[in-house]
N, C-alpha and C positions, 0 to 999 in steps of 0.2 A: 350756234351755242355749245360748248359745256357743261352741260346741266347742274354736276355741282357748282356753279358764277351762282349762283344763289342772288346777287348784287344786281347781277345785269337780269336775267330772269325778270327782277322786279324792277327795275328802271324800265328795260320792255312795256312794261303791261302800265308801268303812269308813267312813259312817252305819252307827252300829246292833251291829257289830263287836267280837268280844269279843278283845284280843290276849294271849294267853295263852304267858308269857315260863318254861320252861322255869327249874330254880337255880341259879343258875351258880354253886354255892359248889363244883364240881370242879375250875373255871375257873381259880378264881383263889381258892379254901380251903389249894394248897398254899403261897399265894405269902405273904410278913410281912406282919401290918396290924398294926394300933398307934391309942391318940390320943393326943396331946404336952398332958402335963401344963399348959402355959402357955398354956391357952383364955379363959383371963380376965382373964387382962396379953393375947390379942391383942383379945381382943372389944374392950375399953379403947384399946386402938392404931388398927383400920381406925373405933372410933365419934368418936375424937376429928380425925382425918383428913378421915372424912366430914364434918362438923359447920366445919367448920373452911374447907372447900374452897368446900363448896354451900350454898346460900341456900335453894332449893328443902328442904323441911319434907318435905311428901310425899312427895320422889323420895329424901331419906336414910331417913324410917321404912320404906322399903320395901325401901332396900338393906340394910336396918339386917333386916328379915325376914327374907334372904336367909339371916342366918347363914354367911358365908360366914368368919370364922374356925374353921365345924366346918371346913368341907373343906380349911380347911388343916392343921387342927390330923391332919384322917384322914389325907393325904397325905404328910405327915410327921412321923411319931410320935416321930422319934427326935432334932432338926433340938433345939440349944443356944437359948435363947434372943434370941440374934441373929440366927441367920438362920434364925430361926423368926415373927419380926418383919419381916425384909426381906422372903422367903417369903412371908408373907399378903400385904406391899402393893404388890408384886410382881402377886402373883394377882389381888386386885379389879383394878389398873387393867388389866390386860391386859381381868378381863372384864366390868367398862364401858366397857373404850372398844367391846366386839366388842356390848357391848349397846344401844348408840346403833343399830346401825345391825338388829341381830337383833330385830323386837322388829312388835305389829302396829302396822301403818298407821291413820292417824284422816285423816278424808281433812279434818275441820278444823284440822289442826296442821300446820304447814311443819317441819320436823327433819329430821336427820340420815337417819330412815327415812324418810325423804316422799318428800324431794328431793337426786335425787343429785347435785348440787351443791355444796349445801349439802355435803352425806354426805364427795364429795370434799372441798371445802376441807377438813372436820375429820381426814381421814386426812391431806392433804398436813399438815398444822399441827400433827397429832401427830406426826406424824415426825420433824419437822429439828426440831422442839424437843426431843428424846428423840433425836435422833442429838448437835445442839448443850450436851446435859450430859453424854453417855456416849461421846462420838466424839474428845475430849480435842484436845492441842496438835498431835499428825500431821499426822489426820485433818481441823484447821481452818485446817495449811497446805495441806493437799491439793483440800481444796475451793476454796483461794486460788489457787493457780494450776491450779486450772478455771474461774477463773473464776463461780463457784457460789455463791452466799453462801445463810447459814442462814434460814430465815425466821423474821421478829423482828413476828414476829404474837403476840401474847400466848397463853399453848396456855387446852387447856381444861380446865377444873376438876381433869379428872382427869390432867392431868400433874401435878402434884402430890403424887400415887401415885411417881412415879416419880423428881421433885427430891428425894422424902423420904431412897429408896435407893441415890441417883444416888455418892455418897462411899463405902461399902459397899462397891456393883458397880466403883468406878473402884480401890479399892483389891483388890479383890480378884483380880482384872487386870493390878494390879502384882504380884502373887504368884504369875503365872501359872497361878492356879486356877479363872478364867475365861478364855475368850477372846473381850475384846470381837469384835471384828471378823465374826465368827462370827455371836455373839450379837445385833450392829446388823443381819447380815444376816437372821437370820430375823425376827427386831422385825418390822423394814419386810419382808417376803412378809405375815407375819401382818396386821398393818397394811393391804398392801391388797389379800388375796387377799377382802376382802367386797368390791369391786367389781364384781369380777364372777360373782360372783351375787348383790348389787342389784340391779344395772344389767341385766344375762342376763336374770335366772331371776325372783328375786321379785317387779321393779315390772310385767315381762311376764308375771308367772303363771303365768309356762311350768318345764320339767323339766327338768333337763341328765340329759347317761347318763351312764352308771354313770360312764365315763374322767371327766368333762369335772367330776362331782362330786367321784371321787378329788383330783383336779389341788389345784385348789380347799378340797378340805376341810383337804386335809394343809398349811395357811394358816392358816386360820381358825379349827381349834381349838388352834393356838399349841404342841406340842406341840416343837416343837424352840427356840422360844424359852425354854422350860421348863426342856425338856431340859438342852442349854448351864449352867447355875444347877445339876446335879445331883453336881456335885463338885467345885464349893465346901458345898455343902446336908450331904452325905456325911462333907466333914471332918473336923468336932467334935463327938462326942458325952459331953452330963455326965448320969450317975447321973441324977440329980435330971432332966431331962428327958426320960425314959421314967417313960411309967403304968405299962403295959402289956404286954408284947411281942410275941405267937403265934408264938415259937419259943425253946429254949432255948441258942438259940448264947451266942459271947461279949459280952461290950458294952464296946463300951471308950472311953476318955475323948481321946484324944486322935489326931492322921493325919499324914496329912506328904502334897503332892502327888504325885499316881501321873505313873507314865512316861507319856510322849507316847507314847508308838507304844499305850497301850492305852490312852487315850482316843478313840485315835484313829481302834481296830484295825473295821476289817471288821463285828466283830462287837458293838460298838459302835453301829455305824450300823441292827445289823440291831434288835437292842434297842428303838435309836426306831422303827425303821418300827413297830414290833408294838407298842408306847404306843400309839401315834397308830392306826392300828387298834385295842387295845383301848376307848380310852376314843370313839372313835369309834362306836362299832356299839352299845354299853353303851349309849352317849347318846343315840345314835338313838331305838335299843327302847322307853329306858325314859324319856324325854321324848315317844312322841307322843303324844297324851292336848293335852299342854301346847301343842304346835305342833296340832295340829289347832285348838281352843279359841283361840289370836292369827293363824290358818293363813300363820303360818313355814314354808313345808311340802319347803322344800328339805332332806332328809334322807332313809335311806338305805330305808328300809318305800315311804314314798311317790315316789319314786322305779324302785322296782319294782314297785310298783300301777297305777306309769303304763306303763311298758315290760314290762310283760307279761302276759299271761292268768293268772298262778299263783294261787293262794288266799294269805288274810294266813299262816296256820299254815305251810303250809310256804316263805313270804318263813322268816316266822322260826326254822321250820330248819335253811336258806340259811348264813342269820344265824350260828346256833348254831356252825352247823360251822366260822366264819371264824374266833372268837373260839376255837371250840379248836384248830385249823391255826394263828394264830397264837399262843395259846400256848405250844406244841410247840415250836418254831420260838424264842421271846421266849425259851424253857429252856433249848437245843441250844447256843443262842449263848453266856450267861450261862455254862455249865458250862464252854465252851468259852475264855472270858470268861479265868476261875481256871482252868482249866490254864494257860495263858499267863506269867499271873503268880504261878506258881508259881519260875520262875523265876531270880527277883528278890528271892526271901526274903518269911520270914514276917511282916514285917511291910508289902512293898506287896499280899504277900495277903490281909491282912486288911484293908487300905485297900477293893481293891479289892469284898470283900465287901461292905464296907459302902455302895463306888459300886453296887452292882447290890441292894440293898437299895432304896434310892431309887428306882430303875425300878419295885423288885412295890410299896411303899406308894403311890406315885402313881397305879397300876393296879385297885388293894382300894380306897386311898382316894377315886375319881373312882368310883367302884363303891358304896363304902356312901353317899357323902355323896348320892347321883340316888336313891338305895332311901328314904332319909332326909330328903331335904329338900324345901321346901313348895314352893319351885321349879319342882320336877316332881310333885307331892302324887298320889305314885304308894305311898307306904307303907301305905297303905284296904284297898290288892288284891294285897298279899303273902299266900300263904297259907299254912297253918302245916308248908307242906314246901323255903317255901323258894322257891315257886313265886307269878308272878300270872297273875291275871285283870283284867285293866284294860277297862272298858268303854269304848266309843270313841264318841262324838260330836264337831258340829262347835259345839256352845255353850260 
């Protein structure tokens, strides 16, 4: 075996082992969770866009089988229908964009996963298109002054998901509940971050260091680009949009924009960082079997296996401790933000609570989807006490 092929070496070390993940309920059980009643309506909306935008029936059916509407309904259980639809199409667009690069390479197929030039063209075309429909007149004038032009190439089909929600996002930006420059910055970071992962590591079948991984994973996870819309999601709650919520707190129908010094507070930045940690670590643990199968191994467990001599169980224990540390940091920041809100009166306290709830349900919803989804295929390995014993193989 060629020593330079780090992927094969790590798979050989993992082959035949059992990935044991303890019950994560002590971390996630204290956060808000639920399921949105508009699931069936969202399925129809997502499927309608898939069928209108794509021609490949096999691809369409494959995406449908992922049941991304379930994911969206778990992460935003209290969103009213207009906002649930926006977030549904937005998250599907982000996921399908990323899947173009993060899939098993077929030596007989030239596509974004196997051809770097094609992938970079795809990234450029997509961001140019998204910027052109979201940046507005001010950004257009700025581009003209700098003699930069929007890429006029026809966007990839997945661009249609962004086009469908652009009017809604522009209205939200005009109402100051979406910071459009920040959103565009974070979308650019997301869409560009997969280049380094693909070029330097996946295609070379080599692993990054943990520091390198943390740097680009903050982008490829899209968490910042999603959290940019969380104030917008949390503003309006409809009583009919709640199937069940796992707490007894008040349910509100309407709200108002939070003060800027709350939404940009260091506590919010901490919450965003910790959401990134939670979704990354839980994803990387529960997707390991799938990643071995597809040989898309740039994730935390294989990186640790490659870099260190510690056992698989020791690595899992260390990652779970990092999740516990992250959860405590999130809770402390959320409580500090609630304390800040008390200086503005009861209305802002309520809005801040709902804003924080959106971060909580995003984390609990991600975990629930990872566990139940056929995308990862680990539900059958969950034990009665909530832990997992997942057999690993390379097939």
